[in-house]
C-alpha positions, 0 to 999 in steps of 0.5 A: 463522499468523493466519487472514485472509480474502483481500482485493482491493486496486485501485491507481488510478494517478493518471495519464492521467485527469482527477480526475473520472474517478478519483473516479468509478472509486473510487466504482464500485470501492467499489460492486463490493466491493473491499477497499482503494483505493490510489494511488501517491506520485509526481509524474509518470506511470510509464508512457505519456506522461511529461508526461501528466496526473498528480495528487498522492497524499496530497491525493487520499487525503484526498478519497477518505477523505471520498468513500468509506464502507467501503473502506480507502485508502492509497498503494502506496506513500508515498515516505518521502523527500518529507515530514518524518516528523512531517508524515507522521504528522500527515497520516496521522492526519488522513486516518484521522479523515476516513475515520472518518465514520459508524463512528468508526474510520478506514480509512487504511493507511499504505503506505510505502517508501524511494522510487526514481523519480529524476525525482521527486527531481530535479524537486522538489528532493529529494536522491536519495542511494542505495538504501542511504541511502534505506532507512536513512532509512526505518528511521530515520523509522518509529519517529519516525512511530510515536512522533508518533502517540502524541503527537497530539491527537486521537490516531488512531482506531485503530492505523494499519496500516503497509504496507511495500513492497519485497523487499530481503532485507538491509534492507527485510525487516528493516524489515518485520519490525520495523514492518509490519502488511502486507508488499507485493511483486511476488513469484512463488511461488518468490520469495515462498517464499524471501523469507518464510523470510528475513523469518522469520529477521529476525523471530527476530532482532528478536523478532517473529512474522512470521506476524502480518504480512499478505502482499500481492502484486501480481497484475499479469498473473498467472493465477488458477493463479499466485494459487492458488500465492501463496495456498497460501504465505500471501498474502492481499492481492492488488492489481490496477492500473488506469490511465488514460485508460480504467479497465478494471475487467473483471479486477477483477470476475474477481478479486473472484469468485476472492476470494469463492470462496477465502473461502467455502471457508475 
């Protein structure tokens, strides 16, 4: 397995807070030392007041790319259904360049998934389909996105990392084995251990060493002891979520201290 340091990502839910507050929280998180800033790709809140304040993902990511200097940025995750595959590639490449100021190397992570929030589809006029049809579309579109990156002028500043979210064992993990640099799930330790075994089987089938894939998990309400178990299984990216109206960053500070202790001991 490839050696990696532990990283902490923070998902700032783009809901229930004015944009100015989200912008200021992003600046504070970068100053605190988080590794990645995420949002999510939805059109309505996922919790709290269903018609509360909410902002669009990709335009916000472009603004964060200009605002920040060090952190990587991305959606956790993009919904593949909402945009043409070629357009997704071009948007990703553009944000990659926006985020490259000062270093010449972009900081954009292309986090993506098949979509699931039916209200988004219904109110914005997308065909919801089925879980299977949406996963099939993701499998179809990822090669198109990768091919488009090879045609754009200017090209991306780096090989844009692909993060795929989801834990479906028949289709999703096969797509992960084929395309992902990072795999994100909400697994506890026993679930992660089982799914990593299945991911390795898919990797063998498609000729990919899945040890190359960075394993990402949602911390949620997990304890440090839970994270230790996930770390022992190979997880190296741990994500924390914050949401409006008040962005409480105390837990983020605790997890950053845990990260630093893990990395100090190798």
